[in-house]
C-alpha positions in Angstrom: -49.0 115.5 59.2 -49.2 115.5 63.0 -48.5 112.6 65.3 -48.4 112.0 69.0 -45.5 110.7 71.1 -46.4 107.4 72.7 -44.8 105.8 75.7 -42.4 102.8 75.0 -41.0 101.8 78.4 -39.0 104.8 79.7 -38.8 106.3 76.2 -41.2 107.8 73.7 -41.8 107.0 70.1 -43.7 108.1 67.0 -45.7 105.7 65.0 -45.1 106.2 61.3 -48.0 105.4 58.9 -47.2 102.7 56.3 -47.5 105.1 53.3 -44.9 107.4 55.0 -42.5 104.5 55.5 -42.9 103.3 51.9 -42.5 106.8 50.4 -39.3 107.4 52.4 -37.9 103.9 51.5 -37.4 103.0 55.2 -36.6 99.4 56.3 -36.3 97.7 59.6 -33.3 99.8 60.6 -33.1 103.6 60.3 -30.6 106.3 61.1 -31.8 109.1 63.5 -30.1 112.5 63.7 -30.9 115.8 65.2 -30.1 118.9 63.1 -31.0 122.4 64.3 -33.8 121.2 66.5 -35.3 118.9 63.9 -35.3 115.1 64.1 -34.2 113.5 60.8 -35.0 109.8 60.1 -33.2 108.3 57.1 -32.8 104.8 55.8 -29.5 103.1 56.7 -27.2 103.1 53.8 -25.8 99.6 53.2 -22.0 99.5 53.1 -20.8 99.1 49.5 -24.4 99.3 48.2 -24.3 99.4 44.4 -20.6 98.5 44.1 -21.2 95.3 42.2 -23.3 97.1 39.6 -20.6 99.9 39.3 -17.9 97.2 38.9 -19.9 95.5 36.2 -20.5 98.8 34.3 -16.7 99.6 34.5 -15.9 96.2 33.1 -18.4 96.6 30.3 -17.0 100.0 29.4 -13.4 98.7 29.5 -12.4 101.0 32.4 -11.6 98.3 34.9 -7.8 98.4 34.6 -5.0 99.2 36.9 -4.0 102.9 37.0 -0.3 102.1 37.9 1.8 99.2 36.8 2.3 96.5 39.5 5.6 97.0 41.4 7.5 93.7 41.8 8.7 92.8 45.3 11.3 90.5 46.7 8.5 88.0 47.4 7.7 87.9 43.6 11.3 87.3 42.7 12.4 84.8 45.4 9.5 83.1 47.2 6.7 82.7 44.7 6.4 79.6 42.5 4.0 79.1 39.6 
């Protein structure tokens, strides 16, 4: 597909057709990079996206436990009250 650069103030832009936006899964904010002379536009990855589902699956599988035993500290022995 070909597109023309359009003026946007002092910059230029490319209008992306709606089907292209939907197929690429783009939202309001995108990441733009240049790699080997090619402009790459990707959707912005949300920080910690999918973590809650992964934690739920770990819990359901019984794998959500500590790897190491807790290490007691002076605070645990002297300052903490239950």
